[in-house]
N, C-alpha and C positions, 0 to 999 in steps of 0.2 A: 389391635383387639379391641382394648381396652378403652379405646376413644372411641370406636364405632358403638360400643355397651352406653357410654354416657349420651350419644349422638340418640340412639334409639330410645333412650331415657327422655330425653330431650322433647323429642314426637312424640311420645308415648303421651308425655304433660302437657302439649300442645292439644294434640284428640282431646282428653282428655276437658277441655279450655281450665286446666289449671295448669300456673308453673309454681315450682320448687321458689324457696325465696331465697331471696340475691344472697353471695356468697356461701351456700349450702355445700359441704364439702369437693364435691363432688365436682361443682360448676370450674368448664373452660372453657378457653377460649371461642371452640367449637360447640360449646353449647351456644353461648352466647348468640352468636352463627346462625344457628341453627333457631331460636328465638325468633330472631328475626325475621328470618324465613318469614313470606306470606304476608308479613305483616305492608302495609299500603305504606306507596314510598312518602307519601302526602303527612303521617304518623311519624316516621323513621325521622321525616325532614323536621316535623313539627319539637318533636321530642329534644332534636340534637340543637337546633333552635334557644328550645328556652335552657336550655344545660349548658348553654356557651350565656347564657342571662339575654339573651338579644329576641323580650316578648313581644316587644308589635308581629316580628318578625314569625314568631311563634304561631301566633293565633290567626294566620293568615291559613297557614298549614294544618293548622288543627278544624278548621271551618272545614277545609279540601278533604281534609282526613274521613272528617262525619259524614261527610255527604255521603261515603264510598260504605258498599255491602263488607262486612268484617264480621269474624267470630264476637259472639257474647264475650269475652274474655278481653279482643283488642276495642270491643267499642269500650267498654269501660275505663279502661288505660285509657284513651283517647278524651272519655269524657271529665274523667279524673283530671288527668294532666292539662287539660283545656283552663280546666274550674284554677286551678292551680296558677296558669297562667292570667288568668283574667285577672285574678286576686293581685298579683303582683301589678297587674297592669291601673289598679285602680279599680275594677269595673265589679264591683261587689255584688249588687243583683245581681247582674247577667250571671257571676261567679256562683249564685244558690240556685238559679234555677237549672244552671248545668251541672251541680255538685246533683239536686236533686235527680236529675235523669241518670245516673253514675247509680245513683241508690237504689232506681229502681231497675234498671238490669242486673246488679248484684251488690244485695244488699248484707251480705256478711262479710266484707272487707272494711278495713277503719277507716281507708284512707280520705276516702268522698266525705264520710262522715266529720273527720276532721277538719278537710278543705269546708264542709258547709260550718265548721263554727267558727272557723277563720272568721267565711263572709257576711256570718251575723254577728261577729263580734264588729264588725268594723264597723255596721250597719246599724250598732248601736242595739242587738239585737240581746241583749246578753241571758235572757233566763232561757231564750231556743238555742242561742250555743253553747250554754251547759249545760244541755240536752243533748246535744251532738258531740259533746265533748265528751260525756259518760257511754253515749252509746259508740264511738271509737274505742274509750278507753275496755270496756268492757272486750270488746276484739281484740286488742293487743293489750293488757293489762301492764304490759312490760318499759310500753311506751314512755320513755319519759318527756317527750317533747308534746306528747296530749297532754298529759299529769301539769306540766309547766301553762302549759294554756290554758287546761280548767283553772290553775289557780288564778291566774294572772285574769282570766275573766270574772273569776268569784272576786275579785280586789278590783276590778272595776264597776260591778253592780254595789261593792259596800261602799264603795268612794262617792256613787251619785245619790243612793239612796237616802240622804239625809235633805238633797232637793226634791227628792221626788215627793217626800211626807208634806217638804213647807209650800211646796204647789199643789201638793193635797189639803192639806189647812186652811186656805188662800182661795180653794174651791173649783181648782185647774184640772185636778185630776181627780177620779172615786180611785179610790185604795182597797 
């Protein structure tokens, strides 16, 4: 009986387009199975390859998954995870665009903003990265990963500041 209540809760979460946070007190293997129900096979396979560190393989499955029609929350998941895989593969510009698509779908979640901040950092767009990390931190204030990334990118910006000023003094950049 209790397992059925958990399955009903999971189905209700799916119907509302929201998922309980990972590790919530009532989470069971049945709940995880229900959450996979209805998820496109390509998205499941992409997530599994990504989890196993097979990044190149995951990218092809994310492409396939995004071609499929799926609910908004699954599309957000696919775009956000695809962005993370693109970052791992060193494709930062494409990752940036993928993250923006995820943010357009579900702007109130932190993960796509965080991934966008990572992609922007790797592209050397530090000020834009700081903005995205700050948005992510507003959405998940206790997340130490976001706080560390924000601190790291501010340090990188500090480190290059003297070179930017010197170039501006020489007439190469406007300040």
